[in-house]
C-alpha positions in Angstrom: 226.3 -20.9 -171.3 228.1 -22.9 -167.9 226.5 -21.4 -165.3 222.6 -20.4 -164.0 221.8 -16.5 -163.7 218.8 -16.5 -162.0 216.3 -13.4 -161.4 213.0 -12.6 -159.6 210.6 -11.1 -161.8 209.5 -8.8 -158.6 212.2 -7.8 -157.2 212.0 -3.9 -157.7 208.3 -3.5 -158.4 205.7 -2.4 -155.9 205.6 -6.0 -154.2 209.1 -6.9 -153.3 209.6 -8.1 -150.8 207.1 -10.2 -150.7 206.4 -12.7 -148.1 209.0 -15.2 -149.0 211.5 -12.2 -147.1 209.4 -13.3 -143.8 210.6 -16.8 -144.0 214.1 -16.3 -144.5 213.4 -17.8 -148.4 213.7 -14.7 -150.0 215.1 -15.6 -153.9 217.3 -13.1 -154.3 218.7 -11.2 -151.3 221.2 -13.1 -149.0 220.5 -11.1 -145.9 216.7 -12.5 -146.2 218.2 -15.7 -146.6 220.1 -16.0 -143.3 223.5 -14.9 -144.1 225.1 -12.0 -142.4 226.9 -10.3 -145.5 225.1 -8.4 -148.6 225.6 -10.9 -151.8 223.1 -9.0 -154.2 222.7 -10.1 -157.4 220.8 -9.0 -160.4 220.6 -5.4 -158.8 217.5 -3.5 -159.6 218.2 -0.1 -158.0 216.1 -0.9 -154.8 217.4 -2.9 -151.7 215.3 -5.7 -150.9 216.5 -5.9 -147.5 216.3 -2.3 -146.9 212.4 -2.1 -148.0 211.9 -4.8 -145.9 213.3 -3.0 -142.8 211.5 0.4 -143.7 208.2 -1.8 -144.1 208.0 -2.6 -140.5 209.8 -6.3 -141.2 207.1 -7.6 -142.9 206.0 -7.9 -146.8 204.2 -5.2 -149.2 200.9 -5.8 -149.9 199.8 -8.3 -152.3 197.9 -8.5 -155.4 194.0 -7.0 -155.4 191.1 -8.8 -156.8 189.2 -6.3 -159.3 185.8 -6.2 -160.4 185.9 -5.8 -164.3 182.9 -6.0 -167.0 182.9 -8.8 -169.8 182.7 -6.8 -173.4 182.7 -9.9 -175.6 182.9 -13.2 -175.3 184.0 -15.5 -178.5 183.3 -19.2 -179.0 185.8 -20.6 -180.8 185.0 -24.3 -181.5 183.4 -26.7 -178.4 186.1 -25.8 -176.3 187.7 -22.3 -176.3 186.5 -19.1 -175.5 187.7 -15.2 -175.6 186.8 -12.8 -173.7 187.2 -9.2 -174.0 187.0 -7.4 -170.3 187.2 -3.8 -169.4 189.4 -2.7 -166.6 191.6 -0.3 -164.6 194.1 1.6 -166.9 196.8 1.2 -164.2 195.9 -3.2 -164.1 195.8 -3.1 -167.9 199.1 -0.6 -168.4 200.6 -3.5 -165.9 199.9 -6.2 -168.1 201.7 -4.9 -171.5 204.8 -7.1 -171.1 205.2 -10.3 -172.4 204.5 -13.5 -169.9 202.1 -11.0 -167.9 199.2 -12.8 -166.4 196.6 -12.7 -163.9 193.7 -15.2 -161.9 190.1 -15.4 -163.3 187.5 -16.1 -161.2 183.6 -16.5 -161.5 182.3 -13.9 -158.8 179.8 -16.6 -157.7 182.9 -19.0 -156.8 185.0 -18.3 -153.7 188.6 -17.7 -154.1 189.2 -21.7 -154.5 188.2 -21.1 -157.7 190.8 -18.7 -159.1 192.8 -20.3 -162.3 195.6 -18.5 -164.1 195.6 -17.5 -167.8 198.0 -15.4 -169.7 197.0 -12.2 -171.7 196.8 -12.4 -174.9 196.1 -8.8 -175.7 196.1 -5.7 -173.5 195.2 -2.5 -175.1 195.9 0.5 -173.0 194.2 2.8 -175.1 190.6 0.9 -174.6 191.3 -0.2 -171.6 190.8 -3.6 -172.4 192.3 -7.6 -172.0 191.8 -10.3 -173.8 191.9 -13.7 -172.5 191.9 -17.1 -174.6 190.4 -19.8 -172.0 190.1 -23.2 -172.9 187.7 -25.1 -171.3 188.9 -28.4 -169.7 188.1 -28.0 -165.7 185.9 -27.0 -163.0 187.6 -23.6 -162.9 187.4 -23.0 -166.6 184.0 -24.7 -166.8 182.6 -21.7 -164.3 184.1 -19.2 -166.4 182.4 -20.3 -169.2 179.4 -19.3 -167.2 179.4 -15.7 -167.5 178.3 -13.7 -170.5 179.1 -10.3 -172.0 178.0 -7.5 -168.9 178.7 -10.0 -166.6 180.9 -9.0 -164.2 184.2 -11.5 -163.6 186.8 -11.3 -160.8 190.4 -10.5 -162.0 193.6 -10.9 -159.8 196.7 -9.5 -160.8 199.4 -7.7 -162.0 201.6 -11.2 -162.6 204.4 -11.0 -165.0 206.3 -14.7 -164.7 204.4 -16.7 -167.7 207.4 -17.0 -169.7 210.5 -17.8 -168.9 213.7 -16.3 -170.9 212.4 -12.3 -170.7 215.3 -10.7 -170.8 216.6 -13.0 -174.2 213.0 -12.0 -175.6 213.6 -7.9 -174.7 217.3 -8.1 -176.3 216.3 -10.0 -179.0 216.4 -6.6 -182.0 216.8 -6.3 -185.8 217.2 -9.7 -186.3 215.2 -12.9 -187.0 212.9 -14.5 -184.6 210.9 -17.9 -184.5 208.3 -18.5 -182.4 207.0 -22.1 -181.8 203.1 -22.3 -181.1 201.1 -24.9 -180.2 197.5 -25.5 -179.2 196.1 -22.4 -176.7 199.8 -21.9 -176.8 198.8 -19.7 -179.7 197.6 -17.0 -177.0 199.9 -16.3 -174.8 203.0 -15.8 -177.9 201.2 -12.7 -179.1 202.7 -9.8 -176.6 206.4 -11.8 -177.3 205.8 -11.8 -181.4 204.8 -8.2 -180.6 207.5 -6.9 -178.2 209.9 -9.1 -180.8 208.0 -7.3 -184.0 208.4 -3.8 -182.3 212.3 -4.5 -181.2 212.7 -4.0 -185.7 212.8 -8.2 -185.9 211.3 -10.5 -188.2 208.7 -12.6 -187.3 208.6 -16.2 -188.6 206.0 -18.4 -187.1 205.6 -22.4 -187.2 201.9 -22.9 -185.8 200.3 -26.3 -184.7 196.4 -26.2 -184.1 196.8 -29.2 -182.3 193.2 -29.9 -181.2 191.7 -26.9 -182.7 189.8 -26.8 -186.2 191.5 -23.3 -186.8 194.3 -21.1 -185.5 192.6 -18.5 -183.8 195.3 -15.9 -184.1 195.2 -14.8 -188.2 194.4 -11.1 -187.2 198.0 -10.7 -185.1 200.1 -12.8 -187.4 198.9 -10.0 -190.5 199.6 -7.3 -187.7 202.9 -8.8 -187.4 203.7 -9.1 -191.1 204.6 -12.8 -190.0 206.2 -15.5 -192.1 203.2 -18.7 -191.1 204.2 -22.2 -191.6 201.6 -24.7 -190.4 202.5 -28.6 -189.3 202.0 -31.4 -186.8 204.5 -31.2 -184.4 204.1 -34.3 -181.9 203.6 -37.4 -182.5 203.6 -39.8 -179.6 205.8 -37.4 -177.6 208.0 -37.6 -179.7 208.9 -34.4 -182.7 207.8 -35.2 -186.1 210.5 -35.4 -189.1 207.9 -32.5 -190.5 208.7 -30.1 -187.9 212.2 -31.2 -187.1 213.3 -30.6 -191.1 210.8 -27.3 -190.7 212.7 -26.1 -187.7 216.3 -27.4 -188.7 216.2 -25.2 -192.2 214.3 -22.4 -190.6 217.7 -22.0 -188.0 220.3 -22.8 -190.7 218.9 -20.6 -193.5 216.6 -17.5 -191.7 219.3 -15.8 -189.8 217.5 -17.2 -186.3 218.7 -15.2 -183.5 216.0 -16.3 -180.9 213.8 -19.2 -180.7 210.2 -19.0 -178.5 208.7 -22.1 -177.8 204.7 -21.3 -176.7 203.7 -24.8 -175.5 203.2 -27.9 -173.2 206.5 -28.9 -171.5 207.3 -32.0 -173.4 207.3 -29.4 -176.6 209.8 -27.7 -175.3 211.6 -30.2 -173.7 211.8 -31.9 -177.4 212.9 -28.7 -179.1 215.8 -27.5 -176.7 217.7 -31.2 -177.2 217.8 -30.8 -180.6 218.8 -26.8 -180.9 222.2 -25.5 -181.0 223.2 -24.3 -177.3 224.2 -21.2 -178.8 221.1 -20.3 -180.0 219.3 -17.6 -177.3 215.7 -19.3 -176.0 212.0 -18.4 -174.4 209.3 -20.2 -173.8 205.7 -20.2 -171.8 205.9 -21.3 -168.3 203.9 -24.0 -167.3 203.9 -24.5 -163.8 200.8 -25.3 -161.9 200.2 -21.4 -160.1 197.9 -21.5 -157.0 198.0 -18.3 -155.0 201.0 -16.4 -157.7 202.6 -15.5 -154.9 205.2 -18.4 -153.9 203.4 -19.3 -151.2 201.6 -22.2 -151.6 204.0 -24.8 -153.4 202.2 -25.8 -156.3 204.9 -23.8 -158.7 207.7 -25.4 -156.6 210.2 -27.9 -158.9 212.8 -29.6 -157.4 216.4 -30.2 -158.4 219.8 -32.0 -157.8 221.4 -30.9 -155.0 218.4 -29.9 -152.7 217.6 -27.2 -155.3 213.9 -25.9 -155.2 213.1 -23.2 -157.7 209.5 -21.5 -157.3 208.5 -21.0 -160.7 206.1 -18.5 -160.2 208.3 -15.8 -159.4 211.5 -17.2 -160.3 213.1 -16.1 -164.0 215.4 -18.4 -165.5 217.1 -19.3 -168.9 214.9 -22.1 -170.7 217.9 -24.8 -170.6 217.9 -24.9 -167.0 214.2 -26.0 -166.7 214.8 -29.4 -167.1 218.4 -29.3 -166.8 219.3 -31.5 -163.2 215.3 -31.9 -162.5 213.9 -34.2 -160.1 210.7 -36.1 -160.6 210.4 -38.3 -158.0 
């Protein structure tokens, strides 16, 4: 691929146009960016500009916060909690796709305590959502105070928790390799289920990182995954063990897609060693605060004065670090 294709995760949904349209910052619509001609890309069957005019020249509704009930709380080790909550059917149904996430909050705290958490599992038959939450900072510590039968606030749905979603959806009747490290085990489950439902053979390399156990064993069996365990990183570099295993899988297992679910350093290191012809997807590790493209916490700058709002923009992972500015 010698040029970048971008998309907006909210385009064509009930939340489009968003507040970016009001300030001339729409990701896709040329007219809402101040141009006089229509130069629409990635047509979703809906004219964003027309929707904006019909809505009174203003953004459509924002996501709502829903009070949900915690029906199960499981502690894994000393720093990981798995919550299962009961939610409205529409919300659960909207969170089935890979990359879905929500903002969670302890109701005793104000809105500044919203924390983005990826969906580990959405069950539309039982109307439940499952999350794996790593207890690290002030926001997650307040979530950890909640127990079964308590109420938790859920704001959503949001969908940009994975980059390269088109590659995931288009991978069919082949073999897919998933690389997951640490808490990255949780958000890769919807990806794995989607790939498995598309008729793909699932190969999985897991690094437990700081955890004593792999907390997703149940899902590995459900998807009949071929699993390998190894340490992936040492002093910021890929280990020889992992490099050897990765390249052997690519060479001998007819891999059509690689999904990387881990920290940016892992994603970046893997991208530098795999062939450019391989399709790739990865977890989106941008810092999220509002999820609506307003706060700027998720923005990343690139050469040529380009700015990407990673809470909304869909890009191929190979362009996540290419020409990225760090100062």
